[in-house]
C-alpha positions in Angstrom: 0.0 0.0 0.0 2.8 2.4 0.8 4.5 1.6 -2.5 1.3 2.7 -4.4 0.4 5.6 -2.0 3.1 7.9 -3.3 2.2 7.6 -7.0 -1.5 7.7 -6.1 -1.1 11.1 -4.5 0.8 12.6 -7.4 -1.7 11.6 -10.2 -4.6 12.1 -7.7 -3.6 15.7 -7.1 -2.8 16.3 -10.7 -6.1 14.7 -11.7 -8.1 17.2 -9.7 -5.9 20.2 -10.5 -6.9 20.0 -14.2 -10.5 20.8 -13.5 -10.1 24.6 -13.7 -8.3 24.1 -17.1 -11.1 21.8 -18.3 -13.7 24.3 -17.1 -11.9 27.1 -19.1 -11.7 24.8 -22.2 -15.4 24.1 -21.9 -16.1 27.8 -21.5 -17.5 27.5 -18.0 -14.9 30.1 -16.9 -14.6 33.2 -19.1 -13.4 35.8 -16.6 -12.3 36.2 -13.0 -15.8 36.4 -11.6 -16.6 33.1 -13.3 -13.4 31.6 -11.9 -14.3 32.7 -8.3 -17.8 31.3 -8.7 -16.5 28.1 -10.1 -14.0 27.6 -7.3 -16.5 28.4 -4.6 -19.0 25.9 -6.1 -16.2 23.4 -6.6 -15.4 23.6 -2.9 -19.0 23.7 -1.8 -19.8 20.4 -3.4 -17.3 18.2 -1.4 -18.0 20.1 1.8 -21.7 19.5 1.4 -21.1 15.9 0.3 -18.9 15.3 3.4 -21.5 16.9 5.7 -24.3 14.8 4.3 -22.1 11.7 4.5 -21.7 12.3 8.3 -25.5 12.7 8.7 -26.7 10.0 6.3 -23.7 7.8 5.6 -25.6 4.8 4.0 -27.7 6.9 1.6 -24.8 9.1 0.6 -22.7 6.0 0.1 -25.1 4.8 -2.5 -25.0 8.2 -4.2 -21.2 8.1 -4.1 -21.2 4.6 -5.7 -23.5 5.7 -8.5 -21.5 8.9 -9.1 -18.3 6.8 -9.1 -19.6 4.4 -11.7 -20.5 7.4 -13.9 -17.2 9.2 -13.2 -14.9 6.2 -14.0 -17.0 5.1 -16.9 -17.2 8.5 -18.6 -13.5 9.4 -17.9 -12.2 6.1 -19.2 -14.4 5.4 -22.2 -12.6 5.5 -25.5 -14.8 4.1 -28.2 -17.6 5.9 -30.0 -19.6 2.8 -30.9 -21.9 1.8 -28.1 -20.4 4.4 -25.8 -23.1 4.2 -23.1 -22.6 0.5 -22.7 -18.8 1.0 -22.5 -19.3 3.7 -19.9 -21.5 1.4 -17.8 -19.0 -1.6 -18.2 -15.9 0.5 -17.3 -17.6 2.1 -14.3 -19.1 -1.2 -13.0 -15.8 -3.0 -13.2 -14.1 -0.6 -10.9 -16.9 -0.5 -8.3 -18.6 -3.9 -8.4 -15.7 -6.3 -8.7 -14.1 -5.4 -5.3 -17.4 -6.0 -3.7 -17.9 -9.3 -5.6 -14.5 -10.9 -5.1 -13.3 -9.2 -1.9 -16.6 -8.4 -0.1 -15.2 -8.7 3.5 -12.1 -6.6 2.6 -14.3 -4.0 0.9 -16.7 -4.0 3.8 -13.8 -3.3 6.2 -12.6 -0.4 4.1 -16.0 1.3 4.0 -16.6 0.7 7.7 -13.9 3.2 8.3 -16.1 5.7 6.5 -19.1 5.2 8.8 -20.9 2.7 6.5 -22.9 0.3 8.6 -21.7 -3.3 8.1 -25.3 -4.6 8.2 -26.2 -2.2 5.4 -23.3 -3.5 3.3 -24.4 -7.1 4.0 -28.0 -6.2 2.9 -26.8 -4.9 -0.5 -24.7 -8.0 -1.2 -27.5 -9.7 -3.1 -27.7 -6.7 -5.4 -23.9 -6.9 -6.0 -24.3 -10.4 -7.3 -27.2 -9.3 -9.6 -25.2 -6.4 -11.0 -22.2 -8.6 -11.4 -24.3 -10.9 -13.6 -25.5 -8.0 -15.7 -21.8 -6.8 -16.0 -20.8 -10.2 -17.4 -23.6 -10.1 -19.9 -22.7 -6.6 -20.9 -19.1 -7.4 -21.4 -19.9 -10.5 -23.4 -22.3 -8.6 -25.6 -19.9 -5.7 -26.0 -17.1 -8.0 -27.1 -19.4 -9.9 -29.6 -20.7 -6.7 -31.1 -17.3 -5.1 -31.3 -15.7 -8.0 -33.1 -16.6 -6.5 -36.5 -15.2 -3.1 -35.3 -11.9 -4.7 -34.3 -11.4 -5.8 -37.9 -12.0 -2.2 -39.1 -10.0 -0.5 -36.3 -7.1 -2.2 -34.5 -7.3 0.4 -31.7 -10.5 -1.2 -30.6 -8.6 -4.5 -30.0 -6.3 -2.6 -27.7 -9.2 -1.1 -25.8 -10.9 -4.5 -25.4 -7.7 -6.0 -24.1 -7.4 -3.0 -21.7 -10.9 -3.5 -20.4 -10.3 -7.2 -19.9 -7.0 -6.4 -18.2 -8.8 -4.1 -15.8 -11.4 -6.8 -15.1 -8.7 -9.3 -14.2 -6.8 -6.7 -12.1 -9.9 -6.2 -9.9 -10.5 -10.0 -9.8 -7.0 -11.0 -8.7 -5.7 -8.2 -6.6 -7.2 -7.0 -3.3 -9.4 -3.9 -3.5 -6.8 -1.2 -2.5 -4.0 -2.7 -4.6 -6.3 -3.1 -7.7 -7.6 0.4 -7.3 -4.1 1.9 -6.9 -3.0 0.1 -10.1 -6.0 1.2 -12.0 -6.0 4.8 -10.7 -2.3 5.4 -11.2 -1.7 3.7 -14.5 -5.0 4.2 -16.4 -7.5 6.5 -14.9 -5.3 9.5 -14.0 -3.1 9.2 -17.1 -6.1 9.1 -19.4 -7.8 12.0 -17.5 
């Protein structure tokens, strides 16, 4: 964990530090007043989220999980064909697989963040169901994209990348798999 903590901090800090530049590029920030408003809003969101997490940890945890699936899926998607399915697959891999294959380890990690262990136990059945959907989505995505791979060799690289991430989260414990994913794919692509 210590080995990956240092590289996690650097891309993690860099990852968030680009948000002002991205906002300028997307024309959300046009002048100094826009920049101040953006930064105040940018700081207000995590402070509000943290405050709500303290008051309603289980509910906000579910919101966090859904937002994380969207964030990782949108940030890491690369193909234009069936983009929404790819977003869902990439986001679910990162969030669902640690729960599926390392449920007790994941439960311990989130218990440090005030999530009730009984609540996590109660959502385990949903994890199994979503995992099944994920497997069906991946198989469908691969089958549908086989034609695209013949036309564009980059799609083969992206498919191998997606399968590699899948196996990373299957074979490594949650923190190690997330550190590998975050440092070497998510932050570099972002």
